[in-house]
DRENFILUM-780875 format. One record per residue (C-alpha): residue in one letter; x, y, z. Coordinates in steps of 0.25 Angstrom, whole numbers, padded with zeros to 4 digits, always signed. Layout:
N
AXYZ ...
END
This chain:
416
X+0033+0141-0049 X+0030+0128-0055 X+0036+0115-0048 X+0045+0106-0055 X+0039+0093-0059 X+0046+0080-0054 X+0038+0070-0062 X+0024+0068-0069 X+0015+0057-0065 X+0006+0051-0076 X-0006+0044-0072 X-0019+0038-0080 X-0031+0047-0080 X-0041+0047-0069 X-0050+0039-0078 X-0048+0030-0090 X-0053+0042-0099 X-0044+0052-0093 X-0030+0055-0098 X-0017+0052-0090 X-0013+0063-0080 X+0001+0068-0078 X+0004+0073-0063 X+0016+0082-0061 X+0024+0080-0048 X+0032+0092-0044 X+0046+0090-0040 X+0044+0094-0025 X+0032+0084-0024 X+0040+0072-0030 X+0043+0061-0019 X+0043+0046-0021 X+0033+0037-0029 X+0023+0031-0019 X+0024+0033-0004 X+0037+0036+0003 X+0039+0023+0012 X+0049+0015+0020 X+0047+0001+0015 X+0053-0005+0027 X+0043+0002+0036 X+0032-0002+0027 X+0036-0016+0028 X+0038-0016+0043 X+0024-0010+0046 X+0017-0019+0037 X+0024-0031+0044 X+0023-0026+0059 X+0011-0017+0059 X+0003-0021+0047 X-0009-0013+0043 X-0023-0016+0046 X-0036-0011+0039 X-0044+0001+0046 X-0056-0008+0045 X-0049-0016+0056 X-0039-0007+0063 X-0049+0005+0063 X-0062-0003+0064 X-0066+0004+0077 X-0067+0018+0071 X-0073+0012+0058 X-0084+0007+0067 X-0085+0021+0074 X-0086+0029+0062 X-0100+0023+0060 X-0104+0030+0073 X-0101+0044+0068 X-0106+0043+0054 X-0117+0053+0050 X-0130+0046+0047 X-0128+0048+0032 X-0113+0043+0032 X-0118+0031+0040 X-0129+0027+0031 X-0120+0029+0019 X-0109+0020+0025 X-0118+0009+0028 X-0123+0009+0013 X-0109+0010+0008 X-0104-0002+0017 X-0116-0010+0012 X-0113-0007-0003 X-0098-0009-0001 X-0098-0022+0007 X-0100-0032-0005 X-0089-0025-0012 X-0079-0027+0000 X-0084-0041+0001 X-0081-0044-0013 X-0067-0038-0012 X-0064-0047+0000 X-0065-0060-0008 X-0061-0055-0022 X-0047-0060-0020 X-0052-0074-0020 X-0059-0073-0033 X-0053-0081-0045 X-0049-0075-0058 X-0060-0077-0069 X-0050-0078-0081 X-0036-0084-0084 X-0025-0073-0084 X-0018-0069-0097 X-0004-0075-0096 X+0006-0064-0095 X-0004-0052-0095 X-0002-0041-0085 X-0015-0036-0080 X-0011-0022-0075 X-0017-0013-0086 X-0029-0022-0088 X-0033-0020-0073 X-0029-0005-0073 X-0038-0003-0085 X-0050-0010-0080 X-0048-0003-0066 X-0048+0010-0073 X-0060+0006-0082 X-0068+0003-0069 X-0065+0017-0064 X-0053+0016-0055 X-0045+0029-0056 X-0032+0023-0051 X-0026+0009-0054 X-0012+0004-0050 X-0005-0009-0047 X+0005-0013-0036 X+0008-0024-0027 X-0002-0026-0016 X+0007-0022-0004 X+0004-0031+0008 X+0012-0022+0017 X-0001-0013+0017 X-0011-0025+0019 X-0020-0025+0031 X-0018-0036+0041 X-0032-0041+0039 X-0030-0042+0024 X-0016-0048+0023 X-0021-0062+0020 X-0033-0057+0011 X-0024-0050+0001 X-0021-0060-0011 X-0014-0054-0022 X-0001-0046-0025 X-0005-0035-0035 X-0013-0023-0031 X-0022-0015-0041 X-0024-0002-0034 X-0037+0005-0039 X-0043+0019-0035 X-0057+0023-0038 X-0060+0038-0037 X-0072+0043-0029 X-0081+0054-0034 X-0074+0068-0035 X-0085+0077-0032 X-0090+0069-0020 X-0076+0068-0014 X-0075+0083-0014 X-0087+0084-0004 X-0078+0077+0007 X-0082+0075+0018 X-0096+0072+0014 X-0106+0060+0013 X-0105+0063-0002 X-0090+0061-0002 X-0092+0048+0006 X-0102+0043-0006 X-0089+0045-0015 X-0080+0038-0005 X-0088+0026-0002 X-0095+0025-0015 X-0081+0024-0022 X-0078+0012-0013 X-0091+0005-0018 X-0088+0008-0032 X-0073+0004-0031 X-0077-0009-0024 X-0086-0013-0036 X-0076-0009-0046 X-0065-0018-0039 X-0074-0030-0041 X-0074-0027-0056 X-0059-0025-0057 X-0056-0037-0049 X-0065-0046-0058 X-0058-0040-0070 X-0044-0044-0064 X-0050-0058-0062 X-0054-0058-0076 X-0040-0056-0080 X-0036-0069-0073 X-0031-0064-0059 X-0036-0062-0045 X-0041-0049-0039 X-0043-0045-0025 X-0051-0033-0021 X-0045-0025-0010 X-0057-0017-0006 X-0056-0002-0003 X-0066-0004+0009 X-0058-0016+0015 X-0044-0013+0011 X-0033-0024+0012 X-0022-0014+0014 X-0017+0001+0014 X-0020+0003-0001 X-0013+0017-0003 X+0001+0012-0003 X-0002+0002-0014 X-0009+0013-0022 X+0003+0021-0021 X+0012+0010-0026 X+0003+0008-0038 X+0005+0023-0042 X-0009+0028-0039 X-0005+0039-0030 X+0002+0043-0017 X-0002+0044-0003 X-0007+0058+0001 X-0006+0066+0014 X-0021+0062+0016 X-0017+0048+0017 X-0024+0044+0004 X-0019+0040-0010 X-0018+0052-0019 X-0020+0047-0033 X-0018+0056-0046 X-0033+0058-0050 X-0041+0058-0037 X-0031+0059-0026 X-0038+0051-0014 X-0052+0052-0020 X-0052+0037-0023 X-0054+0024-0016 X-0043+0014-0017 X-0043-0001-0018 X-0034-0013-0023 X-0036-0026-0031 X-0025-0036-0030 X-0023-0046-0040 X-0013-0057-0044 X-0013-0053-0059 X+0000-0048-0065 X+0000-0033-0064 X+0011-0022-0065 X+0013-0013-0053 X+0012+0002-0054 X+0022+0011-0047 X+0021+0022-0036 X+0021+0036-0041 X+0025+0049-0035 X+0014+0059-0037 X+0020+0069-0028 X+0009+0067-0018 X+0019+0065-0006 X+0025+0079-0006 X+0012+0086-0012 X+0004+0081+0000 X+0014+0087+0009 X+0013+0101+0002 X-0002+0100+0001 X-0007+0095+0015 X-0021+0099+0012 X-0027+0086+0017 X-0018+0087+0030 X-0023+0102+0032 X-0038+0099+0029 X-0040+0086+0037 X-0052+0089+0047 X-0046+0079+0057 X-0032+0083+0055 X-0029+0069+0052 X-0018+0071+0042 X-0003+0073+0046 X+0005+0084+0038 X+0018+0077+0039 X+0021+0064+0033 X+0026+0052+0042 X+0031+0038+0040 X+0020+0028+0043 X+0021+0013+0041 X+0033+0016+0031 X+0026+0027+0023 X+0027+0042+0023 X+0014+0048+0024 X+0005+0059+0030 X-0002+0050+0041 X-0017+0051+0044 X-0021+0052+0058 X-0033+0042+0058 X-0039+0046+0071 X-0041+0060+0066 X-0046+0056+0052 X-0056+0046+0056 X-0066+0054+0065 X-0067+0065+0054 X-0069+0054+0043 X-0080+0047+0051 X-0088+0060+0055 X-0086+0068+0042 X-0090+0059+0030 X-0077+0052+0029 X-0070+0065+0029 X-0059+0064+0018 X-0056+0078+0018 X-0041+0074+0016 X-0046+0068+0002 X-0055+0080-0001 X-0044+0091+0001 X-0033+0083-0006 X-0030+0091-0019 X-0026+0078-0027 X-0040+0073-0024 X-0047+0086-0027 X-0039+0090-0040 X-0031+0078-0044 X-0016+0075-0043 X-0013+0081-0057 X-0019+0095-0055 X-0013+0096-0041 X+0001+0092-0045 X+0000+0101-0057 X-0004+0113-0048 X+0007+0110-0039 X+0018+0110-0050 X+0012+0123-0055 X+0011+0130-0042 X+0017+0123-0031 X+0004+0123-0024 X-0007+0113-0020 X-0019+0114-0028 X-0031+0118-0020 X-0024+0120-0007 X-0030+0130+0002 X-0043+0131-0006 X-0057+0127-0001 X-0059+0119-0014 X-0049+0109-0009 X-0048+0111+0006 X-0062+0114+0010 X-0072+0104+0017 X-0084+0103+0026 X-0087+0095+0038 X-0102+0092+0040 X-0103+0098+0054 X-0091+0108+0054 X-0092+0116+0041 X-0082+0120+0030 X-0067+0120+0031 X-0059+0127+0021 X-0044+0128+0020 X-0037+0129+0034 X-0050+0126+0041 X-0052+0113+0049 X-0063+0107+0058 X-0061+0105+0073 X-0064+0092+0080 X-0063+0089+0095 X-0055+0078+0101 X-0066+0069+0103 X-0069+0069+0088 X-0057+0061+0085 X-0060+0050+0096 X-0063+0038+0088 X-0062+0023+0091 X-0048+0016+0087 X-0044+0002+0083 X-0052-0010+0079 X-0067-0012+0082 X-0064-0020+0094 X-0055-0009+0100 X-0067+0000+0099 X-0076-0010+0105 X-0068-0012+0117 X-0066+0003+0119 X-0081+0005+0119 X-0083-0007+0128 X-0072-0001+0138 X-0079+0013+0138 X-0092+0006+0141 X-0085-0001+0153 X-0080+0012+0158 X-0094+0018+0157 X-0103+0007+0161 X-0095-0003+0168 X-0095-0018+0165 X-0106-0022+0155 X-0116-0033+0157 X-0114-0047+0150 X-0123-0043+0138 X-0114-0031+0135 X-0102-0039+0136 X-0107-0049+0127 X-0111-0038+0117 X-0097-0033+0118 X-0091-0047+0116 X-0100-0049+0104 X-0094-0036+0097 X-0080-0040+0100 X-0083-0054+0094 X-0089-0048+0081 X-0077-0039+0079 X-0067-0051+0081 X-0076-0059+0071 X-0075-0048+0061 X-0060-0048+0063 X-0059-0063+0061 X-0067-0062+0048 X-0058-0051+0043 X-0046-0060+0045 X-0053-0072+0039 X-0054-0064+0026 X-0039-0063+0024 
END
């Protein structure tokens, strides 16, 4: 029996050439716009236990992954990093560049910027306040401007469906490269309107971006811990440009995702590492399905970025409109239980269809924790236990590595 429709969400088409879409939200899926959260808790955690980027807090395992990459992935990542570094560098000082024209007095630039971003190819564009509660400690003094332009660039559909694979990684990292270049162009356009524009790189994030994307009405948080947007689910790369130009903020929207994900659970059930929790919890003031990082990271590192949770999401695979229409008509999750949606292969373990999962031994999940210096000291401790007190040359080598890490940390803080 068809479901009663609570409300219909109307959104712009996936591209400028496509018509608007209407997404029905069933009565039993309706909750609240945005993310259920406790404002006092969000404020408390941001003040007492502020966030820090994984580039720093998880630096040990970010170094470790290079030791378990396949030869092909290692080579591609080196090439990507070389291509991407100039884009990240350009973003780092973009906020210091002055406008190239005088602003038109009294003119709101929201729709001009939205139109330009869409012309450049961004599939989702939204405006909201840059929320400093989600800013990373190392970036707090770097962030200059109040208004956030949230932009998402879709990655190739066909390549994404091959997850996990090197082909899918081409889509993943290639989209970052394209997005970084397009952001430079969009920021220059904003300066041409008479205002500053600071690029918050998708590869050197200044904050947890998803809460701001949700506030800008561009989707809701899925059970896989990713932003689910109307046209491409989580098949996109997110970034922000902040500005001091006059803009009008968008509003959060209830797409029905919170309840839909609890009924769907495909990503939870299909995760190779069993890293996704079935039940929601309150975490730092937000209600969400919490990811277990230590069970996710080892699979990501060894299996081409994994991302099975992205691949098997019906919103990613089919789009939000078909998925929600199917639910209204049938009460069922489109594709659930089928190989078309749920099947995937791991390079050394074979194919896994619905209800089938790979097995990993306990040692598989043993990864280094914390910052680079934490891992370095752990390695040094293990060496002491194995070999005893090292000679002077080895101690000096260890001290040099520690000094290098400290200098990198000071350099990061100096960029703030």
